[in-house]
C-alpha positions as CSV (number, residue, x, y, z in Angstrom):
1,M,56.0,-62.5,24.8
2,N,53.9,-65.5,24.2
3,E,52.0,-66.1,20.9
4,T,48.5,-65.5,22.4
5,K,49.5,-62.1,23.9
6,K,51.1,-61.1,20.6
7,L,47.9,-62.1,18.8
8,I,45.7,-60.1,21.2
9,E,48.0,-57.1,20.7
10,Q,47.7,-57.4,16.9
11,I,43.9,-57.8,17.0
12,T,43.6,-54.8,19.2
13,E,45.7,-52.7,16.9
14,G,43.7,-53.9,13.9
15,I,40.5,-52.8,15.6
16,Q,41.9,-49.4,16.6
17,D,43.3,-48.8,13.1
18,K,39.7,-48.7,11.8
19,K,38.4,-46.7,14.8
20,G,36.6,-49.7,16.4
21,K,35.1,-48.7,19.7
22,K,34.5,-50.0,23.2
23,I,37.1,-52.8,23.0
24,V,36.8,-55.3,25.8
25,I,39.1,-58.3,26.3
26,A,37.5,-61.0,28.3
27,D,40.1,-63.3,30.0
28,L,38.5,-66.7,30.3
29,T,41.6,-68.6,31.3
30,Q,40.3,-69.1,34.9
31,I,37.0,-70.5,33.8
32,D,36.5,-74.2,33.2
33,D,35.1,-75.7,29.9
34,T,35.3,-72.6,27.7
35,I,35.7,-72.8,24.0
36,C,38.7,-70.4,24.0
37,N,40.9,-68.5,26.4
38,Y,40.0,-64.9,25.3
39,F,37.1,-63.1,23.8
40,I,37.8,-59.7,22.2
41,I,34.7,-57.7,21.7
42,C,34.3,-54.4,19.9
43,Q,31.9,-52.4,17.8
44,G,31.7,-50.4,14.6
45,N,29.0,-47.9,13.7
46,S,28.0,-49.3,10.3
47,P,28.1,-52.6,8.5
48,S,30.9,-51.1,6.3
49,Q,32.9,-50.1,9.4
50,V,32.4,-53.6,10.9
51,T,33.7,-55.1,7.6
52,A,36.7,-52.8,7.6
53,I,37.5,-53.7,11.2
54,V,37.4,-57.4,10.3
55,E,39.7,-56.9,7.3
56,S,42.1,-54.8,9.3
57,V,42.3,-57.5,12.1
58,K,43.0,-60.1,9.4
59,E,45.8,-57.9,8.0
60,F,47.4,-57.0,11.4
61,T,47.3,-60.7,12.6
62,R,48.8,-61.9,9.3
63,K,51.6,-59.4,9.3
64,G,52.2,-59.0,13.1
65,A,51.5,-62.5,14.4
66,N,51.9,-64.6,11.3
67,T,48.4,-66.1,11.7
68,K,45.0,-66.0,10.1
69,P,41.5,-66.9,11.4
70,Y,40.3,-70.4,11.1
71,A,36.8,-69.1,10.3
72,V,35.1,-65.7,9.9
73,D,31.3,-65.8,10.2
74,G,28.6,-63.1,9.8
75,L,30.1,-60.9,7.1
76,R,27.0,-61.1,4.9
77,N,24.9,-58.7,7.0
78,A,27.8,-57.5,9.2
79,Q,25.7,-57.0,12.3
80,W,27.9,-59.4,14.3
81,V,31.0,-60.9,12.8
82,A,32.9,-63.6,14.7
83,M,36.5,-64.4,13.9
84,D,38.0,-67.7,15.2
85,Y,41.7,-67.7,16.1
86,A,41.4,-70.9,18.2
87,D,42.6,-69.5,21.6
88,V,41.0,-66.1,20.8
89,L,37.6,-65.3,19.5
90,V,37.0,-61.8,18.1
91,H,33.5,-60.4,18.0
92,V,32.9,-57.3,16.0
93,F,29.4,-55.9,16.5
94,M,27.0,-53.2,15.4
95,P,26.0,-51.4,18.7
96,E,22.4,-52.7,18.7
97,A,23.5,-56.3,18.2
98,R,26.2,-55.9,20.9
99,E,23.6,-54.6,23.3
100,F,21.2,-57.5,22.5
101,Y,23.7,-60.3,22.9
102,N,25.6,-58.7,25.7
103,L,28.5,-61.1,25.7
104,E,30.2,-59.3,28.6
105,T,27.5,-60.3,31.0
106,L,27.3,-63.8,29.6
107,W,30.9,-64.4,30.8
108,A,30.4,-62.6,34.1
109,D,33.1,-64.7,35.8
110,A,35.7,-63.5,33.2
111,R,38.3,-60.8,34.0
112,L,37.3,-58.0,31.7
113,I,39.9,-55.6,30.4
114,Q,38.6,-52.4,28.9
115,I,40.8,-50.8,26.2
116,P,40.2,-47.0,26.1
117,D,39.0,-45.6,22.7
118,L,41.8,-43.9,20.9
119,D,40.0,-40.6,20.1
């Protein structure tokens, strides 16, 4: 299994561990001039859940993929937190912010993989 796939798996598990919802993996590998190869988008229902998801993703990627984000931005108000893992960008949204920015339609050419909610 290559490193990116392992990283995506660990990120997904970290999100699910804190009950993150509506996980979408956008595969951008077939699109030219993108800043990364994958977007992982999910949401939490409160700023504290968003923060918990971010911390969980950090923990899972450190333990399971031996890596940590280059940058984490947006924790102050926790409406939209972006985590930069170079090849993979993780976006953890509050529902209203997710709807407003609608990243899935921004990358309409991407192959979108929906991960079913666990509960």
